[in-house]
Structure formats: C-alpha cells, structure tokens
Biotite code that builds the C-alpha atoms (Angstrom):
import biotite.structure as struc

atoms = struc.array([
    struc.Atom([3.574, 15.183, -20.619], chain_id="A", res_id=1, res_name="MET", atom_name="CA", element="C"),
    struc.Atom([0.738, 17.589, -20.156], chain_id="A", res_id=2, res_name="SER", atom_name="CA", element="C"),
    struc.Atom([-0.719, 19.368, -17.108], chain_id="A", res_id=3, res_name="ALA", atom_name="CA", element="C"),
    struc.Atom([-3.948, 17.177, -17.219], chain_id="A", res_id=4, res_name="GLY", atom_name="CA", element="C"),
    struc.Atom([-1.711, 13.991, -16.752], chain_id="A", res_id=5, res_name="ASP", atom_name="CA", element="C"),
    struc.Atom([-0.512, 15.200, -13.820], chain_id="A", res_id=6, res_name="ARG", atom_name="CA", element="C"),
    struc.Atom([-3.590, 16.430, -11.606], chain_id="A", res_id=7, res_name="THR", atom_name="CA", element="C"),
    struc.Atom([-5.960, 14.265, -9.254], chain_id="A", res_id=8, res_name="ILE", atom_name="CA", element="C"),
    struc.Atom([-9.095, 15.195, -7.422], chain_id="A", res_id=9, res_name="VAL", atom_name="CA", element="C"),
    struc.Atom([-8.645, 15.289, -3.736], chain_id="A", res_id=10, res_name="CYS", atom_name="CA", element="C"),
    struc.Atom([-10.780, 12.754, -1.816], chain_id="A", res_id=11, res_name="ARG", atom_name="CA", element="C"),
    struc.Atom([-11.664, 15.324, 0.875], chain_id="A", res_id=12, res_name="ARG", atom_name="CA", element="C"),
    struc.Atom([-12.665, 18.433, -0.438], chain_id="A", res_id=13, res_name="CYS", atom_name="CA", element="C"),
    struc.Atom([-12.855, 17.731, -4.595], chain_id="A", res_id=14, res_name="GLY", atom_name="CA", element="C"),
    struc.Atom([-10.711, 20.339, -5.928], chain_id="A", res_id=15, res_name="ASN", atom_name="CA", element="C"),
    struc.Atom([-8.248, 19.391, -8.608], chain_id="A", res_id=16, res_name="THR", atom_name="CA", element="C"),
    struc.Atom([-4.723, 19.296, -7.498], chain_id="A", res_id=17, res_name="ILE", atom_name="CA", element="C"),
    struc.Atom([-1.309, 18.382, -8.679], chain_id="A", res_id=18, res_name="SER", atom_name="CA", element="C"),
    struc.Atom([-0.245, 14.852, -7.958], chain_id="A", res_id=19, res_name="ARG", atom_name="CA", element="C"),
    struc.Atom([3.448, 16.066, -7.240], chain_id="A", res_id=20, res_name="ASP", atom_name="CA", element="C"),
    struc.Atom([2.165, 17.434, -3.505], chain_id="A", res_id=21, res_name="VAL", atom_name="CA", element="C"),
    struc.Atom([2.171, 15.713, -0.565], chain_id="A", res_id=22, res_name="ASP", atom_name="CA", element="C"),
    struc.Atom([-0.950, 17.330, 0.770], chain_id="A", res_id=23, res_name="SER", atom_name="CA", element="C"),
    struc.Atom([-4.131, 19.371, -0.515], chain_id="A", res_id=24, res_name="CYS", atom_name="CA", element="C"),
    struc.Atom([-3.455, 22.959, -0.500], chain_id="A", res_id=25, res_name="PRO", atom_name="CA", element="C"),
    struc.Atom([-7.263, 23.569, -0.163], chain_id="A", res_id=26, res_name="HIS", atom_name="CA", element="C"),
    struc.Atom([-7.664, 21.129, 2.958], chain_id="A", res_id=27, res_name="CYS", atom_name="CA", element="C"),
    struc.Atom([-4.479, 19.859, 3.849], chain_id="A", res_id=28, res_name="GLY", atom_name="CA", element="C"),
    struc.Atom([-5.490, 16.090, 3.260], chain_id="A", res_id=29, res_name="ALA", atom_name="CA", element="C"),
    struc.Atom([-2.700, 14.090, 2.786], chain_id="A", res_id=30, res_name="SER", atom_name="CA", element="C"),
    struc.Atom([-1.618, 12.788, -0.911], chain_id="A", res_id=31, res_name="MET", atom_name="CA", element="C"),
    struc.Atom([0.477, 9.559, -0.243], chain_id="A", res_id=32, res_name="ARG", atom_name="CA", element="C"),
    struc.Atom([1.604, 7.801, -3.382], chain_id="A", res_id=33, res_name="GLY", atom_name="CA", element="C"),
    struc.Atom([0.093, 4.265, -4.158], chain_id="A", res_id=34, res_name="ALA", atom_name="CA", element="C"),
    struc.Atom([2.928, 2.272, -2.143], chain_id="A", res_id=35, res_name="GLY", atom_name="CA", element="C"),
    struc.Atom([0.645, 2.037, 0.806], chain_id="A", res_id=36, res_name="GLY", atom_name="CA", element="C"),
    struc.Atom([-2.338, 0.383, -1.088], chain_id="A", res_id=37, res_name="PRO", atom_name="CA", element="C"),
    struc.Atom([-0.005, -1.852, -3.111], chain_id="A", res_id=38, res_name="VAL", atom_name="CA", element="C"),
    struc.Atom([2.220, -3.156, -0.060], chain_id="A", res_id=39, res_name="GLY", atom_name="CA", element="C"),
    struc.Atom([-1.247, -3.787, 1.631], chain_id="A", res_id=40, res_name="LEU", atom_name="CA", element="C"),
    struc.Atom([-2.620, -5.852, -1.217], chain_id="A", res_id=41, res_name="ALA", atom_name="CA", element="C"),
    struc.Atom([0.636, -7.619, -1.311], chain_id="A", res_id=42, res_name="LEU", atom_name="CA", element="C"),
    struc.Atom([0.548, -8.586, 2.652], chain_id="A", res_id=43, res_name="VAL", atom_name="CA", element="C"),
    struc.Atom([-3.047, -9.589, 2.042], chain_id="A", res_id=44, res_name="GLY", atom_name="CA", element="C"),
    struc.Atom([-2.096, -12.109, -0.819], chain_id="A", res_id=45, res_name="LEU", atom_name="CA", element="C"),
    struc.Atom([1.116, -13.427, 1.136], chain_id="A", res_id=46, res_name="ALA", atom_name="CA", element="C"),
    struc.Atom([-1.270, -14.027, 4.057], chain_id="A", res_id=47, res_name="ILE", atom_name="CA", element="C"),
    struc.Atom([-4.166, -15.404, 2.086], chain_id="A", res_id=48, res_name="LEU", atom_name="CA", element="C"),
    struc.Atom([-1.300, -17.709, 0.215], chain_id="A", res_id=49, res_name="ALA", atom_name="CA", element="C"),
    struc.Atom([0.323, -18.981, 3.075], chain_id="A", res_id=50, res_name="GLY", atom_name="CA", element="C"),
    struc.Atom([-3.044, -19.793, 5.073], chain_id="A", res_id=51, res_name="SER", atom_name="CA", element="C"),
    struc.Atom([-4.161, -22.074, 1.996], chain_id="A", res_id=52, res_name="MET", atom_name="CA", element="C"),
    struc.Atom([-1.254, -24.430, 3.050], chain_id="A", res_id=53, res_name="LEU", atom_name="CA", element="C"),
    struc.Atom([-3.578, -25.057, 6.146], chain_id="A", res_id=54, res_name="ASP", atom_name="CA", element="C"),
    struc.Atom([-6.979, -23.715, 5.766], chain_id="A", res_id=55, res_name="LEU", atom_name="CA", element="C"),
    struc.Atom([-8.478, -25.783, 8.272], chain_id="A", res_id=56, res_name="GLY", atom_name="CA", element="C"),
    struc.Atom([-6.313, -24.241, 10.941], chain_id="A", res_id=57, res_name="LYS", atom_name="CA", element="C"),
    struc.Atom([-5.747, -20.870, 9.634], chain_id="A", res_id=58, res_name="LEU", atom_name="CA", element="C"),
    struc.Atom([-9.201, -19.849, 8.007], chain_id="A", res_id=59, res_name="TRP", atom_name="CA", element="C"),
    struc.Atom([-9.040, -16.682, 10.117], chain_id="A", res_id=60, res_name="LEU", atom_name="CA", element="C"),
    struc.Atom([-5.677, -15.774, 8.765], chain_id="A", res_id=61, res_name="PHE", atom_name="CA", element="C"),
    struc.Atom([-7.296, -16.649, 5.084], chain_id="A", res_id=62, res_name="ALA", atom_name="CA", element="C"),
    struc.Atom([-10.348, -14.131, 5.790], chain_id="A", res_id=63, res_name="GLY", atom_name="CA", element="C"),
    struc.Atom([-7.538, -11.351, 7.245], chain_id="A", res_id=64, res_name="LEU", atom_name="CA", element="C"),
    struc.Atom([-5.639, -11.793, 3.771], chain_id="A", res_id=65, res_name="GLY", atom_name="CA", element="C"),
    struc.Atom([-8.646, -11.500, 1.571], chain_id="A", res_id=66, res_name="VAL", atom_name="CA", element="C"),
    struc.Atom([-9.762, -8.353, 3.572], chain_id="A", res_id=67, res_name="PHE", atom_name="CA", element="C"),
    struc.Atom([-6.247, -6.733, 3.091], chain_id="A", res_id=68, res_name="LEU", atom_name="CA", element="C"),
    struc.Atom([-6.194, -7.776, -0.357], chain_id="A", res_id=69, res_name="LEU", atom_name="CA", element="C"),
    struc.Atom([-9.589, -6.424, -1.420], chain_id="A", res_id=70, res_name="VAL", atom_name="CA", element="C"),
    struc.Atom([-8.812, -3.300, 0.747], chain_id="A", res_id=71, res_name="GLY", atom_name="CA", element="C"),
    struc.Atom([-5.571, -2.291, -1.083], chain_id="A", res_id=72, res_name="GLY", atom_name="CA", element="C"),
    struc.Atom([-7.046, -3.127, -4.466], chain_id="A", res_id=73, res_name="ALA", atom_name="CA", element="C"),
    struc.Atom([-9.890, -0.692, -3.569], chain_id="A", res_id=74, res_name="TYR", atom_name="CA", element="C"),
    struc.Atom([-7.841, 1.989, -2.487], chain_id="A", res_id=75, res_name="LEU", atom_name="CA", element="C"),
    struc.Atom([-6.010, 1.502, -5.867], chain_id="A", res_id=76, res_name="LEU", atom_name="CA", element="C"),
    struc.Atom([-9.118, 1.621, -7.776], chain_id="A", res_id=77, res_name="TYR", atom_name="CA", element="C"),
    struc.Atom([-10.246, 4.484, -5.949], chain_id="A", res_id=78, res_name="ASP", atom_name="CA", element="C"),
    struc.Atom([-6.940, 6.615, -6.683], chain_id="A", res_id=79, res_name="ARG", atom_name="CA", element="C"),
    struc.Atom([-7.368, 5.700, -10.643], chain_id="A", res_id=80, res_name="ARG", atom_name="CA", element="C"),
    struc.Atom([-10.871, 6.691, -10.687], chain_id="A", res_id=81, res_name="LYS", atom_name="CA", element="C"),
    struc.Atom([-9.970, 10.190, -9.081], chain_id="A", res_id=82, res_name="ARG", atom_name="CA", element="C"),
    struc.Atom([-7.025, 10.532, -11.680], chain_id="A", res_id=83, res_name="ILE", atom_name="CA", element="C"),
    struc.Atom([-9.289, 10.038, -14.224], chain_id="A", res_id=84, res_name="GLN", atom_name="CA", element="C"),
    struc.Atom([-11.734, 12.773, -13.020], chain_id="A", res_id=85, res_name="GLN", atom_name="CA", element="C"),
    struc.Atom([-9.195, 15.140, -12.846], chain_id="A", res_id=86, res_name="ALA", atom_name="CA", element="C"),
    struc.Atom([-8.046, 14.514, -16.387], chain_id="A", res_id=87, res_name="GLY", atom_name="CA", element="C"),
    struc.Atom([-11.104, 16.146, -18.383], chain_id="A", res_id=88, res_name="PRO", atom_name="CA", element="C"),
    struc.Atom([-11.516, 18.966, -15.859], chain_id="A", res_id=89, res_name="ALA", atom_name="CA", element="C"),
    struc.Atom([-7.922, 20.351, -16.300], chain_id="A", res_id=90, res_name="SER", atom_name="CA", element="C"),
    struc.Atom([-7.562, 19.727, -20.052], chain_id="A", res_id=91, res_name="GLY", atom_name="CA", element="C"),
])
C-alpha cells in the first residue's frame, strides 16, 4: 500500500495528513473513523423501517429516520471525497 492510499484532506484546515492519526497535527481537528457516520445511517434506517409499520401515527419518527440516514450518508460521502482529494496530491 502506497503512502497516497493512507492520506486524507483535513476538513478544517485543508492540509493532507495520514488517515492513521486521531487528530490533525496542523489544526487539532478530530479525525475519527467512519464508525460514527455508519452507525448514524444504520440507526436512521432502523427508525425509518420501524415507523413504516404504522406511518399514520409515527410520521415524525419516519422523518427523523430519513434525516439521520441522509446525514450519515452525507458524512460518508464527504469522507470519501476528502480521501480522493488527498490521493493525487501526495502521489
């Protein structure tokens, strides 16, 4: 695995850093793993699926489920985009 495969662009300062660090050495921003967004998307999906059984009474939970699912999916998309940005810059 090359060094370019293990880098990411920091969300806060825009510097290219290793994906293995817990925080950015330049600005201190947290570099958490993808577990948070994946968990968020799964909780949103579970709430959405559960509320579909009785949508008439649980429409608020369906909306919450959609919100969490879309939020988690966006965070994963953003992480993937920053990894792709870091690839060509460090190669």
